[in-house]
C-alpha positions as CSV (number, residue, x, y, z in Angstrom):
1,M,184.2,174.8,48.9
2,D,186.6,175.6,46.2
3,A,186.2,179.3,46.7
4,L,186.8,178.8,50.4
5,L,190.1,177.0,49.7
6,D,191.0,179.7,47.2
7,L,190.5,182.3,50.0
8,L,192.4,180.3,52.6
9,N,195.3,179.7,50.2
10,S,195.4,183.3,48.9
11,R,198.5,184.2,50.8
12,P,201.1,181.4,50.1
13,L,204.8,181.4,50.5
14,V,206.5,181.2,47.1
15,N,210.3,180.6,47.2
16,G,210.2,181.9,50.8
17,E,208.3,185.0,49.9
18,E,204.7,185.8,50.9
19,R,202.4,186.4,48.0
20,D,199.1,187.9,48.9
21,A,196.5,187.7,46.2
22,L,194.3,190.2,48.1
23,G,197.1,192.6,49.1
24,D,197.5,194.4,45.8
25,P,194.3,196.3,44.9
26,A,194.4,195.4,41.2
27,E,195.1,191.7,41.9
28,G,192.6,191.7,44.8
29,R,189.9,193.2,42.6
30,R,190.5,190.5,40.0
31,W,190.5,187.7,42.7
32,A,187.2,189.1,44.1
33,R,185.5,189.4,40.7
34,E,186.6,185.9,39.7
35,H,184.9,184.6,42.9
36,G,181.6,186.6,42.3
37,G,182.5,189.8,44.2
38,E,182.5,193.4,43.2
39,G,186.2,194.1,43.9
40,S,185.8,197.2,46.0
41,L,188.4,198.2,48.6
42,A,185.9,197.7,51.4
43,E,185.2,194.2,50.1
44,L,188.9,193.4,49.9
45,E,189.4,194.5,53.4
46,L,186.7,192.2,54.7
47,L,188.0,189.3,52.6
48,R,191.4,189.7,54.1
49,E,189.9,189.8,57.6
50,A,187.7,186.8,56.8
51,R,190.7,184.9,55.5
52,D,192.9,185.6,58.4
53,T,190.2,184.8,60.9
54,L,189.2,181.6,59.2
55,Q,192.9,180.5,58.9
56,D,193.3,181.1,62.7
57,I,190.2,179.1,63.4
58,V,191.2,176.2,61.2
59,R,194.6,176.1,62.8
60,G,193.0,176.1,66.3
61,E,194.5,179.5,67.2
62,S,191.2,181.3,67.5
63,S,187.7,180.5,68.7
64,L,184.5,180.9,66.7
65,V,183.8,184.2,68.6
66,A,186.4,185.8,66.3
67,L,183.8,185.5,63.4
68,S,181.3,187.8,65.2
69,P,182.5,191.1,63.7
70,L,182.2,189.6,60.2
71,L,178.6,188.6,60.8
72,E,177.3,191.9,62.2
73,G,174.3,193.1,60.2
74,V,173.8,189.8,58.4
75,H,170.3,188.3,58.3
76,Q,168.8,185.1,56.9
77,T,165.3,185.3,55.5
78,P,163.2,182.2,54.6
79,E,161.6,182.1,51.1
80,I,159.1,179.6,49.8
81,T,160.0,178.7,46.2
82,S,158.8,176.1,43.7
83,D,161.8,174.0,44.9
84,G,160.8,174.3,48.6
85,L,162.1,176.4,51.5
86,Q,165.3,178.4,50.8
87,W,167.2,180.8,53.0
88,T,168.4,184.0,51.6
89,V,171.3,185.8,53.2
90,R,171.0,189.6,53.4
91,T,174.1,191.6,54.0
92,P,175.7,194.8,52.9
93,P,177.0,194.4,49.3
94,H,180.6,194.9,50.2
95,A,180.3,192.1,52.9
96,R,178.5,189.5,50.8
97,L,181.5,187.6,49.5
98,A,183.2,187.5,53.0
99,V,180.0,186.3,54.5
100,E,179.6,183.6,51.8
101,M,183.1,182.4,52.7
102,V,182.2,182.2,56.4
103,L,179.1,180.3,55.5
104,A,181.0,178.0,53.2
105,W,183.4,177.3,56.1
106,A,180.5,176.5,58.4
107,A,178.9,174.2,55.8
108,T,182.2,172.4,55.3
109,E,182.6,171.9,59.0
110,K,179.1,170.5,59.2
111,Q,179.3,168.2,56.2
112,L,183.0,167.2,56.5
113,P,184.0,167.8,60.1
114,G,187.7,168.0,60.7
115,R,188.6,167.6,57.1
116,L,189.6,171.2,56.4
117,R,193.1,171.6,57.8
118,P,196.5,173.2,57.3
119,C,199.2,171.4,55.4
120,A,201.4,169.3,57.7
121,N,204.5,170.8,56.1
122,S,205.7,173.4,58.6
123,E,207.2,175.5,55.8
124,C,203.9,175.6,53.9
125,R,201.0,178.0,54.6
126,L,198.4,176.3,52.5
127,F,195.2,174.4,53.6
128,L,193.6,171.3,52.2
129,L,190.2,169.7,52.3
130,D,190.7,166.0,52.9
131,R,188.2,164.1,50.8
132,S,189.9,160.7,51.2
133,R,188.0,157.9,52.7
134,A,190.4,157.3,55.5
135,N,190.6,161.1,56.4
136,R,194.4,160.8,56.5
137,A,195.6,163.4,54.0
138,R,198.3,165.6,55.5
139,W,199.7,167.7,52.7
140,C,198.2,170.3,50.4
141,S,200.1,168.6,47.6
142,M,201.6,165.1,47.6
143,A,203.8,166.1,44.7
144,V,205.3,169.0,46.6
145,C,204.9,169.0,50.4
146,G,204.4,165.2,50.7
147,N,207.5,164.4,48.7
148,R,209.6,166.9,50.6
149,A,208.5,165.4,53.9
150,K,209.1,161.9,52.8
151,A,212.5,162.8,51.3
152,R,213.4,164.6,54.6
153,R,212.5,161.5,56.6
154,H,214.4,159.2,54.3
155,Y,217.5,161.4,54.5
156,E,217.3,161.4,58.3
157,R,216.9,157.6,58.4
158,T,219.9,157.0,56.1
159,R,222.2,159.6,57.5
């Protein structure tokens, strides 16, 4: 789940400027390798596509059908091991990391439905995974986005 959040948050706004960790080939290769990928240009292209598609789905701007192109040629094969039944995903090497991210998103939605969401700060492009008991987290960071929202509301009330 941490890798999924890293992917979703790989294109933040920093001081009003977009920073894309997958946009620059050298930086993208490093990002992919840190997350178990190979860092090829084809892999980076699929990771950007997966990120953008998953962001749109989490925001409610796209339907699940948008994931179809990312899952073409992907197969799951059952294997009996000493630990029991396991499913192995078979995909072209350059697509493996993007497919793992889609599967991580699907697992998150199944295990923690509705808890993966965009930050409530309209000026923020980050996502959060709400692990709170009450499922009421709204900001990617209470110290940054949460404080800004509260300060804004306080200013409006006292003005």
